[in-house]
N, C-alpha and C positions, 0 to 999 in steps of 0.2 A: 414592631420584635423583638426581642434586645433576650438578648441571653444572658445567664448571672455570666460572673467572669470566672477562670477558673481555679479552685484556690488549692493553693499549692500543697502537699499532705504530707505533713509532720512526718522526718525518721521516727519510729518506733525505738523505742527499746530500748537494749539489747538484752538479751537473755543473761541470767549469770552463764550457762554456759558459753556461750556466746562473747561473752563479754571478758569470761578467763583466754578465748581460743584469741582473738583478736590483740591481746594485751600479750601473748606470748609470741604471736608474730610481731609484733613490733620490738622486740627484742632480739627474735632471728634473724631476721631482715638487717640488724645489724652486719651481718658476713657479708652481705651484700652493698653495704654503706648506710646514708642519712636518710634517702629515697624513701626506703620503703617503712622506717620510723615517723619521716615526716606526713608521710600521706595517709597513712594508718592516727597518725594526733588526729588530723585534719579531719578526716570523715569523719568519725569516730568519737571525737572531747565530747561532744555536746551528749554522745545516748549511753555513752557507758564511764562510770565511775574510773573504774578498775583501771579500762581502757584508756582514760585519759591520762591516768596514774603512769600508769606503766613506758606508755606509748611516749609522753616528757620525756621521764626518765631514760629511757633509748634512746631518744634523741639529741638530748644534754650530752650524753655519751660520745655519741656517735660524732658529737657536735667536737667535743674534746677528743677523739683518734683522728678526724682528719685536722687538728691542729694539730697534729705527731708529726702525719701526713706531712706538714709544708714545711714543717721545720726542719722532718728528714732529707725532703726534696730541694731545702735553702745548707744544710748541710752537706746534698752530696759532692760539694766538691772536695771533703777533707771525708774519711772513708767510716764516721761514725755515722754520717745520715744514712748510709744504708742500713749498719744494724739499726738505727730509731725508728726507719721504714721498718723494717722485719716484725721488731719486736713489739710494734704497731698491732702490723695484721695480724701475730700473732694473739695477743689482750685482748685483742678487737671480737677473733671468732671462739677463745675459749671461753669470755665472760657472756658473750651475747645466748652463747649454751648454753650457760650458767644460768643467765637472768629470765628463757624459754623454760627452761626447765622448772624452774621454781613460779614463775606464774603462769606456767598447764595446774599445778595443781593450786593458782588461786591466793601465791602466799607475795608479796610483794618482794620487789627484790629492786637494792639500789645499790648500783655500783660499787667498787671499793673507793676511784674515784673517779670523775666529772666536774668538767664547769657545768654550774647548777645558771646555765643563761636563759633557762624555756622556763620562771615559775606556774 
């Protein structure tokens, strides 16, 4: 007697409300760093088009901010490094909140500057 092998259930597509919700969380997670955006993109990229687009945008911006932190930490030998790191932190919080507010209303948000490494 052979048991049929269990098939992994395909993840259900996100509803429009869930799609907007996860897309907005991807932006808001940027306050904590790049990991929330990365996790949301990896988990939900195939389940919602809006989440896929917005999580990639948020992740690209967070990678840019991480690069600014690295440059700032290298330049801490000179006082300018501390200013770069402080400015990057403030910019990350402000733009992440702006992205969250737009995405929760279903409007795509594009950061004014970001290295678009993930297409």
